[in-house]
C-alpha positions as CSV (number, residue, x, y, z in Angstrom):
1,X,-28.0,35.8,9.5
2,X,-27.5,37.2,13.0
3,X,-24.8,34.6,13.8
4,X,-22.8,35.0,10.6
5,X,-19.2,36.0,11.3
6,X,-20.0,36.5,15.0
7,X,-18.1,35.2,18.0
8,X,-20.3,33.1,20.3
9,X,-19.5,31.9,23.8
10,X,-21.4,29.1,25.4
11,X,-21.0,28.5,29.2
12,X,-21.3,24.9,30.1
13,X,-20.6,24.3,26.5
14,X,-19.6,20.6,26.9
15,X,-23.0,19.7,28.2
16,X,-25.7,18.1,26.0
17,X,-27.3,21.5,25.2
18,X,-23.9,23.1,24.4
19,X,-22.8,20.3,22.1
20,X,-26.1,20.3,20.1
21,X,-26.1,24.1,20.0
22,X,-22.5,24.1,18.7
23,X,-23.4,21.4,16.1
24,X,-26.3,23.4,14.6
25,X,-24.6,26.8,14.8
26,X,-21.5,25.5,13.0
27,X,-23.4,23.7,10.4
28,X,-26.1,26.2,9.6
29,X,-25.1,29.7,10.7
30,X,-21.4,30.4,9.7
31,X,-20.1,32.0,12.9
32,X,-16.5,33.3,13.0
33,X,-15.9,31.3,16.2
34,X,-17.6,29.4,19.0
35,X,-16.0,29.5,22.4
36,X,-16.7,26.6,24.7
37,X,-16.4,27.7,28.3
38,X,-16.5,24.9,30.9
39,X,-14.6,23.3,33.8
40,X,-13.8,19.9,32.5
41,X,-10.7,19.4,30.4
42,X,-11.6,15.7,29.6
43,X,-15.0,16.7,28.2
44,X,-13.4,19.5,26.2
45,X,-10.9,17.1,24.7
46,X,-13.7,14.6,23.8
47,X,-15.8,17.4,22.3
48,X,-12.8,18.6,20.3
49,X,-12.4,15.2,18.8
50,X,-16.1,14.8,18.2
51,X,-16.1,18.0,16.1
52,X,-12.9,16.9,14.2
53,X,-10.8,19.8,15.6
54,X,-13.0,22.3,13.8
55,X,-10.8,25.5,13.5
56,X,-13.8,27.7,14.5
57,X,-14.0,26.1,18.0
58,X,-12.1,27.5,21.0
59,X,-11.9,25.7,24.3
60,X,-11.6,27.7,27.5
61,X,-11.2,26.2,30.9
62,X,-13.1,28.3,33.4
63,X,-15.9,28.5,36.0
64,X,-18.8,30.9,36.0
65,X,-17.9,31.6,39.6
66,X,-14.6,33.2,38.4
67,X,-15.6,36.7,37.2
68,X,-12.1,37.6,36.1
69,X,-11.8,34.6,33.9
70,X,-15.2,35.1,32.5
71,X,-14.4,38.7,31.6
72,X,-11.2,37.5,29.8
73,X,-13.2,34.8,27.9
74,X,-15.8,37.3,26.8
75,X,-13.3,39.7,25.2
76,X,-14.2,40.1,21.6
77,X,-17.4,38.1,22.0
78,X,-20.7,39.1,20.3
79,X,-23.3,36.7,21.8
80,X,-23.3,34.6,25.0
81,X,-25.5,31.6,25.6
82,X,-25.5,30.8,29.4
83,X,-26.2,27.1,29.9
84,X,-23.8,26.4,32.8
85,X,-25.6,25.4,36.1
86,X,-25.8,22.8,38.8
87,X,-28.9,21.1,37.5
88,X,-29.7,18.1,39.6
89,X,-32.4,18.7,42.2
90,X,-30.9,16.3,44.9
91,X,-27.4,17.7,44.3
92,X,-28.6,21.2,45.0
93,X,-30.6,20.2,48.0
94,X,-27.5,18.5,49.5
95,X,-25.1,21.2,48.5
96,X,-27.2,24.4,48.7
97,X,-24.3,26.9,49.0
98,X,-22.5,25.4,46.0
99,X,-25.7,25.7,44.0
100,X,-26.1,29.3,45.0
101,X,-22.4,30.0,44.1
102,X,-22.9,28.6,40.6
103,X,-26.5,29.3,39.7
104,X,-26.9,32.8,41.3
105,X,-23.4,34.2,41.8
106,X,-22.4,32.8,38.4
107,X,-25.3,34.5,36.8
108,X,-24.3,37.9,38.3
109,X,-20.8,37.4,37.0
110,X,-22.1,36.7,33.5
111,X,-24.1,39.9,33.6
112,X,-21.2,42.1,34.9
113,X,-18.6,40.6,32.5
114,X,-21.0,41.0,29.5
115,X,-21.7,44.7,30.3
116,X,-18.0,45.4,30.9
117,X,-17.1,43.8,27.5
118,X,-20.0,45.6,25.7
119,X,-21.5,42.4,24.4
120,X,-24.5,42.6,22.1
121,X,-26.7,39.7,23.4
122,X,-26.8,37.3,26.3
123,X,-29.4,34.5,26.5
124,X,-29.9,32.6,29.7
125,X,-31.2,29.1,29.6
126,X,-33.8,28.7,32.4
127,X,-36.2,25.9,33.5
128,X,-39.8,25.3,34.4
129,X,-38.5,24.6,37.9
130,X,-38.0,28.4,38.2
131,X,-41.8,29.0,38.3
132,X,-43.3,28.8,41.8
133,X,-40.2,26.8,42.9
134,X,-40.5,24.0,45.5
135,X,-36.8,23.1,45.6
136,X,-33.5,24.9,45.9
137,X,-32.6,24.3,42.3
138,X,-35.8,26.0,41.1
139,X,-35.2,28.9,43.6
140,X,-31.7,29.5,42.2
141,X,-33.0,29.5,38.6
142,X,-35.8,31.9,39.6
143,X,-33.2,34.3,41.1
144,X,-31.0,33.9,38.0
145,X,-34.0,34.8,35.8
146,X,-34.7,37.9,37.9
147,X,-31.0,38.9,37.6
148,X,-30.9,38.6,33.8
149,X,-34.2,40.4,33.4
150,X,-33.2,43.3,35.7
151,X,-29.7,43.2,34.2
152,X,-31.1,45.3,31.4
153,X,-31.4,48.2,34.0
154,X,-27.6,48.0,34.6
155,X,-26.6,48.4,31.0
156,X,-27.0,52.2,31.0
157,X,-25.9,53.7,27.7
158,X,-24.5,50.3,26.6
159,X,-26.1,48.0,24.1
160,X,-26.1,44.7,25.9
161,X,-29.4,42.8,25.8
162,X,-30.3,40.2,28.4
163,X,-33.2,37.7,27.9
164,X,-34.2,34.2,29.1
165,X,-35.6,31.0,27.5
166,X,-37.6,28.8,29.9
167,X,-38.6,25.3,28.9
168,X,-39.4,21.8,30.3
169,X,-37.9,18.4,30.4
170,X,-35.6,17.3,27.6
171,X,-36.2,13.8,26.5
172,X,-33.1,11.6,27.3
173,X,-31.2,14.3,29.3
174,X,-29.0,13.2,32.1
175,X,-31.0,12.4,35.3
176,X,-34.4,12.6,33.5
177,X,-37.0,9.8,33.8
178,X,-36.8,8.4,30.3
179,X,-33.3,6.9,30.6
180,X,-34.3,5.7,34.1
181,X,-37.4,3.9,32.7
182,X,-35.3,2.4,29.8
183,X,-32.9,1.0,32.3
184,X,-35.6,-0.3,34.6
185,X,-37.3,-1.9,31.7
186,X,-34.5,-4.4,31.5
187,X,-35.2,-5.4,35.1
188,X,-38.9,-5.9,34.4
189,X,-40.1,-3.3,37.0
190,X,-40.7,0.5,36.7
191,X,-41.0,2.9,39.7
192,X,-43.6,5.6,39.3
193,X,-43.8,8.4,41.8
194,X,-47.4,9.3,41.4
195,X,-49.9,8.1,38.8
196,X,-51.4,11.6,38.5
197,X,-48.1,13.2,37.5
198,X,-47.7,15.1,34.2
199,X,-44.6,16.6,32.6
200,X,-43.7,18.9,29.6
201,X,-41.4,17.3,27.0
202,X,-39.3,18.4,24.1
203,X,-36.2,17.0,22.3
204,X,-32.8,18.5,22.7
205,X,-32.8,19.7,19.1
206,X,-36.2,21.4,19.6
207,X,-34.8,23.2,22.6
208,X,-31.7,24.4,20.8
209,X,-33.6,25.6,17.8
210,X,-36.0,27.5,20.0
211,X,-33.1,29.2,21.7
212,X,-31.6,30.2,18.3
213,X,-35.0,31.6,17.2
214,X,-35.3,33.6,20.4
215,X,-31.9,35.1,20.1
216,X,-32.9,36.4,16.7
217,X,-36.1,38.0,18.1
218,X,-35.0,39.2,21.5
219,X,-35.1,42.9,22.5
220,X,-33.8,42.4,26.1
221,X,-35.8,41.8,29.2
222,X,-38.1,39.0,27.9
223,X,-38.7,35.5,29.0
224,X,-39.6,33.2,26.1
225,X,-41.7,30.0,26.7
226,X,-42.2,27.5,24.0
227,X,-45.5,25.7,23.4
228,X,-44.6,22.0,24.0
229,X,-46.6,18.9,24.6
230,X,-47.3,17.1,27.9
231,X,-47.5,13.5,28.8
232,X,-48.8,11.6,31.8
233,X,-46.2,9.6,33.7
234,X,-48.4,6.5,33.4
235,X,-48.6,7.0,29.6
236,X,-44.8,7.4,29.5
237,X,-44.3,4.2,31.4
238,X,-46.8,2.3,29.2
239,X,-45.1,3.5,26.0
240,X,-41.6,2.5,27.2
241,X,-42.3,-0.7,29.1
242,X,-45.9,-1.9,28.6
243,X,-45.2,-5.4,30.1
244,X,-43.2,-4.2,33.1
245,X,-44.6,-4.2,36.6
246,X,-45.1,-0.8,38.2
247,X,-44.3,0.2,41.7
248,X,-45.7,3.5,43.2
249,X,-43.0,5.0,45.3
250,X,-44.4,8.5,46.1
251,X,-43.3,12.0,45.1
252,X,-39.8,12.8,46.0
253,X,-38.8,15.8,48.1
254,X,-38.8,19.0,46.0
255,X,-40.9,17.4,43.2
256,X,-44.2,18.7,41.8
257,X,-47.2,16.8,40.7
258,X,-47.6,19.0,37.6
259,X,-45.1,21.5,36.1
260,X,-45.7,25.2,35.4
261,X,-44.1,27.1,32.5
262,X,-46.2,30.3,32.8
263,X,-47.8,31.4,36.1
264,X,-51.2,33.1,36.4
265,X,-49.4,36.3,37.7
266,X,-47.0,36.3,34.8
267,X,-49.7,35.9,32.2
268,X,-51.0,39.3,33.1
269,X,-48.0,40.8,31.3
270,X,-47.5,38.1,28.6
271,X,-48.4,37.7,25.0
272,X,-49.3,34.6,23.0
273,X,-47.8,33.8,19.6
274,X,-48.3,30.8,17.3
275,X,-45.6,28.6,18.9
276,X,-44.6,30.4,22.1
277,X,-45.5,32.8,24.9
278,X,-43.5,35.9,25.7
279,X,-43.4,37.3,29.2
280,X,-42.9,41.0,28.8
281,X,-40.6,42.9,31.2
282,X,-42.2,45.4,33.4
283,X,-39.6,48.1,32.4
284,X,-40.4,51.6,31.3
285,X,-38.3,51.2,28.1
286,X,-40.5,48.3,26.9
287,X,-42.6,49.2,23.9
288,X,-45.8,47.3,23.0
289,X,-44.5,47.5,19.4
290,X,-41.9,44.9,20.3
291,X,-44.6,42.3,20.7
292,X,-46.8,43.4,17.9
293,X,-48.9,40.5,16.7
294,X,-49.0,38.8,20.0
295,X,-52.3,38.2,21.7
296,X,-53.0,39.1,25.4
297,X,-53.9,36.2,27.6
298,X,-57.2,35.8,29.3
299,X,-57.6,36.5,33.0
300,X,-56.6,33.6,35.2
301,X,-54.6,31.9,32.4
302,X,-51.7,29.7,33.4
303,X,-49.7,27.2,31.3
304,X,-49.2,23.9,33.2
305,X,-48.4,20.4,32.2
306,X,-51.9,19.2,33.2
307,X,-53.9,21.9,31.4
308,X,-52.0,21.6,28.2
309,X,-53.9,21.4,24.9
310,X,-51.0,19.3,23.4
311,X,-50.4,15.7,24.5
312,X,-47.8,13.3,23.3
313,X,-48.8,9.9,22.0
314,X,-46.8,6.8,22.5
315,X,-45.8,6.9,18.8
316,X,-44.6,10.5,19.1
317,X,-42.6,9.7,22.2
318,X,-40.9,6.8,20.5
319,X,-39.9,9.1,17.7
320,X,-38.5,11.7,20.1
321,X,-36.2,9.1,21.8
322,X,-34.9,7.6,18.5
323,X,-31.5,9.4,19.1
324,X,-31.0,7.7,22.4
325,X,-28.5,4.8,22.7
326,X,-31.2,2.6,24.2
327,X,-34.3,2.1,22.1
328,X,-37.9,1.5,23.0
């Protein structure tokens, strides 16, 4: 019961991840308080109403760019889940300096404030876009990962642990292809970028529960990667709108044909477990005892959406999107 009677702060807490995380933590883990740290007062008000003014919730207006405000918000906190970021690839491409201020400078502020407040654990939510990035968003998430992993070296005699969770696309998340396909279905035509394309997929609840499990097992310095299924973009289109026409529009700037969750270089210092991979930090403090039971990966191994051993069926996809307002 690592969360029982603890104070938890979620940056970007009014987002889809933050709200689902809050729901599960309040219902199943008995925290003393959950602090929602975000910029939007309207979203905070709506979330407060959604959770029926639960007395364990605290709503704090603030930006991860504001180190002083962050430090105040972390006073008395035990665990931080860092989910705040500028996440849309086109937005980051068009506003690169703003993406750097939030995704990189904001990460550094989280680390400094956590160490200064002597927090126990900080978990950073990362993305498959951070692996061998081809766009600015992915590059900022790569740097953020490096900051959190190396943040362990800044702790000194303190106890703060920093780790990362890295996973793929969330079914139904804002800006993802599933809601786009559902909307295009009504018009009778779906736009496909490239028929060869593949993607990793998981539900929002699966992502949240994986993060919770990783907070329980973290030692500091690791990157956790879940084993999740892939699906071809053509199979996705067929499952959502089998009767719709398809238009091939070409890969957009900053987009990959296949996604990577674990690179060949990282696999050299990674371990495989039943339902996840763990990328070990290359720090002197790290003990192989921390990953006892994990299997070394073979030379040349990489975990990509096209070499996956797990593939979603149309039936499984439909079950994953049952929670969406639109239905298949």
